[in-house]
N, C-alpha and C positions, 0 to 999 in steps of 0.2 A: 504494500499499500504506499502510495506516495502522497504527501501533503505539501501544498505550497503555503508559504507565508510571506507577508510583506510587512516591513516595518515602515510606518509612515511618520515622518518628522513633522513637527508642528512649528509654526512661526509664532513665537510668543510676543506679545500678549496684547490684547485689547484692554483698555482701562475699565471697560464696562464689567460690572459685577452683578451677580444674580443670587438671590437667597432662595429662589424657587427650585424645587426638585421635580416640578410637574412634568417636564419633558422626558425624564427617565423613570418616572413612577410606573410601577407594574411588575410583571413577571417576565423574565428573559431566560432563554435557554439555548445552549449550543446543540449541535447534532451529536450523535454517538460516534466517537472517533477512537482510533487506536491510541493507546497510551502505555508504552512498555509492553508488559506481558498481559495487559488488561485493556478494557475499553472504558471510555469515560464520557459522562455528560456533565456539563457545568450548568448550574441554575443560579439565577440572581433575582432576588425579590427586593424591590425598593418600595418602602411605605413611609411616606413623610421623611423623617431624618434617620430612619433605620434601614439597614441593609442586611440581608441574609445571603451569603455566598456559599453554595454547596458544590462539592466535587463528588459525584457518584461514580464508583468503580464497579465494573461488571466483568464476568468471565466469558461473555459471548458477544459477537459482533452486532447483535441487535439490541444490546444493553437491556436484556430482559432478566438476566440472572445476577442478583446482587452479590457483591463481594465485600465492599467496605465503603465508608463515606466520611469525608471531611466536611465540617460545617464551620464557617466563620461568621460570627454575628458582630455587626458594627452599629454604632450610634453616632449622633451628633454630625450627620452628613451636612456639610456646608459647601455650597456651590460658589466658586470664585470666578476669576477672570475668564473671559471667553478666549478660546484658542482657535486659530485658523489653520487648517491642514491643507496647504496649498497644493500638495502633490497627490491628494486623494481624489480619484475619479477625474472626470473632465472638467467639473466645475468646482472642485475642491470640496472640503467638508468642514464642519465646525463642531466644536465641543467646548468643554470647560475644564479648568482645574477644579479640584475639590479636596476637602480633607474629611477624614473619618477618625473615629475613636474605636479601638478594638474592645468589644465587650467580652468575647470568649472565642476560643477555638476548641472544637470537640472532634474526636475520632470515634467512629462506630464500626465495630467488626460485625459482619453480616453472615458469616458461616461458622459452624462449630470448629472447623479446622483452624481458622484464623484466630478464633478466641483462644484455643489451646496454645497455638504458636506464640501469640502476643503475651500470654501469661507466663509461658516457659521462658521467654526471652526478656521479660520485664520491659516490654515496649514502652517507650517514653518514661521509663522508671516506674511503671505501674504493673501490678499483678492482680488487679481486680476487674479485668475485662470480662464482660458478659455479652451474650448474643444480643444484637440489636439494641444495645444500651450505650449511649454516648458518654464518654468521659472527657473532662476538660484536660487539654494538653497545652494550654496557653503558658508560655514561658518555659516549657519543658524541652528537653533534648530528645528527639526521635530520629533514629538512624543518623546520628552525628549532625543533625540540623536542629538548631535551637529555634523554637517557634517564637513569634512575637508575643510579648507579655501583655496581659490585659491592661487597658488604659493607655496604650501607646497611640500617639497620633500618627496617622499614615497619610501620605500625600498621593493624590491620584490625578490622572488626566483621562478624559473620555472623549470619544468621537462618536457622534450620532449621525446615522445616515438613514432616515426614514424609520423602518422597522428593524434596523440593524445597529447594534451597540458594540463598541470595542473600548477597552480600558486597560490601563497599567497602574500599578501601585508601587510606591517606594517609601522606605522608612525615613528618608532624610531630605528629599527635595522633590519638586514636581517633575515627573518624567518628561523627557524631551520628545518621546515618540510613543506610538501604540502599535502593537502587532495586529494586522488585519487579515491574517491567513484563515483558512477554513476552520481550523481548530479553535480559533479565537473569536468567531462570530457568534454573538448573542442575538437571537431573533425574538422580537416581541411576541408573547403568547396571547 
């Protein structure tokens, strides 16, 4: 399977700011795509100033058989300066910078085998994994990667093209680009 992706750079910035989240309000979802040994769907739900970002992993190419799930919950969404993406499409595209505060990160094992494996290996330093039960891993180290801690402010940039949404996050500065490949396309549901 071959996937293409494009990184679109943005021309910073217009001085206009917006506190409204109306244009990205709702539920967004990617298609089912290959991700390492598994298949993944990403879902994004924006309600007011709250966001839930979910990564669902599956064992089949139709994403029907659950394997595990990561869920990131965010609060205090604040939309900032407008950004123009001059190289996106024939007419360009637009979006905004934004900030978020991490409320929690959870991991949910969805098969008995993975529950056993995670408990045996003290995944994220925890041995209390249960089937279909999320546990908080915010600030914990999982597979040598330390997750962002609860309360951290994260900087983002999004590009909105009709019913398609693309975005990037960073812990220290607004991203200068967004990936717009097939794996990164959120479609309004």
